[in-house]
Phi, psi and omega in degrees: 000133185257116185276001171261004179286154176288130175239137190301323183292343180255005177231075182260351183266137176266345175210160182302136175228168184289122183256144174266129189237140169249130182247119175259124185088042189289338179268359177269181184302311181299313184298315181299318179290326177297317179295326176299313178300315185292318183289338177275351181226063183293342177278349182257328189223150170221129180276126177252340181207146177227143177223146177204170181292322180119354180292340178235063185301319182296318178294318180300315179296320179297316180298310185297320179293315182293326184269352181067040182294145178281329184215151178226134177242137181235119184297322179272109183304327180294323181282341180298324178297315179297317181297316180299317179297316180294325178295317179296322179298331183267003179082012180277142177253019181301139176286136181252121177253151182225159179078173178302323180293328178291321178294319178296322178296320179293328179297337179259009181299145178303119182190178179267322184214142176247125172262113179264098177251017178296144178267133172089188185295343181297345183280349187300308183300323180290322176300312180296320180297316179297316182295315183292335178275358177081021179275147168292130185248115170271107194259109172254345179274085184297330184299325183294323176288323184289311183282333180244031187316300180299324180293316180293316179299322179293324182282334188274142169270157177304130179087356186279336180255127174247115183289135180254341172307138186299326181292316183280331170299317179297313180299323178297327178290328186265348184291153178304131179273155176242153180281166178299328180296338183273357186299316184298314181294324179293319180298331180274002176085013178284149184285134175278116184300334184292340179294340177292345181278349181275121178275315179196160173260136179243112180261126182271151178227139178291337183091350177069188184284350186245021179301133179094349180274147176279167178300322180294325181287345180276350187294335182258010182296137178257158176305322181296322178291320180292333181273355179266074181290134184287344187237314188252151172250111187222177175291167186297320185292310181292330177293317177293319178301326178288326180290322178277346188070012169303320181302322180289325175297319176298322180293326177297315177298319179297319179297319178299318183287323181284325190244359181053039174257132181300154182300329180286356178244021175238126185233144177255131179234134179278126181223090189300334184283341178054041176257320171273115188270337172178167184218157174239123179259139183250165188293341179275002178098356178275155180226134173255134182230148176253128184237136171195155176305153183294093179210139178274356183297322182293307179296327177296311180299320180293324181294316181276342181259353186308138009267014179257142179278155180257120183299134176057040177299323178198161178297149178268172174299136178273100184282357177277352180251157177282145180227145173239113180246129183241154178223139180211156183290155177286136177273095185289339178287314180286329185230082184279000187297326183290314177299320178297318180297323178297318178297317179296316180294323178292326178292326178066208179059230182263002181300317179297326178296320179294316177304310183294314182296314179298323178294317180301317178295319181293321179294318178300319181291322177296316180296333178271006179064033178252359183212138178288154184303310181295336181289347177299304182289326176301318180294315178302314182298318179295314180296318178299321181294333182269349185290136175247125181293152171294190187320121182301132178087343180274144178291138180289133176270171177300322180294322177298316180298315181291325177295317179296320179299312182294318178300315182298322181292317179297314183293321179297318179297322178299314179295320181295321180297332181283337180267344186290000000 
């Protein structure tokens, strides 16, 4: 079942109309850019709810007040009080929700679309809440799909998830389209024969700041160097993930879950310019690619505006100028995270949750200068190798996912403490 397919219940508009939007992770990179799109298009969008962790309480209150949000959720209960006080000072009457349950409640708030830009595994409950409430979900929180894949797939209706990651947004543009007449059969789970025409998905990677370096040369990498991404401006965790290519491994798992393409038909290719965001190769030898300058504004706008595009979401490629775009194979020896992710994704169950949790702990230790750069993926690989799946053949429950997440974090911390 393809969750980027058009489903009739999610396409009721014949032309763009003003949409009510909930933004989860509003003070992060994705959220701030989403607000930029929305404020430039007040006739298309209205923000009704905002959620954030609470580390930037002043910014969250300022956003909610300026946008006239009906509700604000703060994951950190201690910070919720500060946000509430600041909102009252600014004359806002927004309802303030707190804790993880408050964020999940906001994800189900009455609206047209929920943009989930929360970072990390914390986004899973909000993803499930939005889907179960019947909201269109613009998904930028890849971790919730990865660690809770079967749960998310079970909760989602065809067409309910619109991928916001630039790579999966690109793949969705290039994937075979189906006619309106095919909607009923797709909703009933019948196979679209045109999918047999797809030979493979090609996901592009910038290669990060250390492209071309050997594994030995990576041992002296500092956090400051890892955070200096040559192409994208992102938060610290995803920036380090891009440097290790763990992020690309997560994207391979996400592509498998979104498009039902086997792992042996998904390939990662290094493209330093980050203009071709991904490609679909067909059995006749043709390839479709999506191109745009490296900006998240376009996939964000597409996610919240789908199925209608947002005019001037971001500048296009200037075709009047000469361009040099290069592609090269991934160095799997120096950057083993992608291959490890494919193994983890194929194993399924709670293995992806372990991969993600161990990585989050290892990245935190690296940024704190307690772990060497190559040891990030080494730690993840060790934790994954020790993981034992719950009951063989049984579908992983939410409790199983969280238990695996907690175990992986504890085990990763133990391994990290031995290297400190």
